[in-house]
C-alpha positions, 0 to 999 in steps of 0.5 A, a space after each residue: 612065827 610069821 615068816 614069808 618063807 613059811 606061808 603057802 596058799 592052800 585052796 585059796 587060803 594062806 597057811 603057815 606050813 610050819 605052824 599049821 595056822 590059817 591066815 584068812 583074816 590077813 589075806 584075801 582068798 584066791 591070791 597068787 604067790 606074787 600077790 602074797 609077796 606084795 601083801 606080806 609086808 603090811 600083813 607082817 607089820 599088823 602081825 607084829 603090832 598085834 604081838 606087841 599088844 598081846 605081850 603088853 596085855 600078858 605083862 599086866 596083872 589082869 583080869 584077862 579073858 583069852 577066848 578061842 573061836 573053836 574047840 581046844 583040847 583040854 591038854 592044850 588049854 592046860 599047856 597054854 595055862 602053864 605057859 601064860 603063868 610062867 610068862 607072868 605069874 601075877 596075871 589073873 586070867 582065864 582061857 575060854 574055848 568053844 565046847 565041842 558040843 557047841 561047835 558048828 564048824 564055823 568060827 562064828 559058832 553057836 550064839 546060844 552057846 557063846 552067850 551062855 559061856 560069856 555070861 559068867 564074865 563081866 567088865 567092871 566099869 570101876 576096875 576099867 576106870 581105875 586101870 586107865 587112871 593108873 596107866 595115865 599116872 604111870 605114863 606121867 611119871 615116866 615123862 617127868 622122871 622118878 623125882 616127880 613122884 609125889 611132887 605137886 606140879 610147878 609152873 614148869 610141870 603143868 597139869 595134864 
């Protein structure tokens, strides 16, 4: 999805010609093809890292809020909802895109519109604490192996 052969420079911005996506955050404006070749490996590494992180979030149970910085057609939201649900039917998630009436043609959008849209969502501190504790417990179990589940720590298994 982020192959060098698909990247081209349009009006000083790097674009993916196959997927019609801009990459203005990965590359500075005004590059030459030679500069793009030099910067591509580090941009690709960052892209791969973010893909791994996104997949990890999509494999969890949620809740997950996916936000688009510009208006997205209802049909596209429905298609993305079906795709995410197929990928992980157990994931509790919501897709949120800037409404057309709030769009100002810039990724920053209209602050009042975003405040209104995001105000109905909150991050429950208790949920976050429990999620982190559960992740740490699962990690500890993986390191110690399945036999360690439910066992009290011994001298050979120090508390962490």
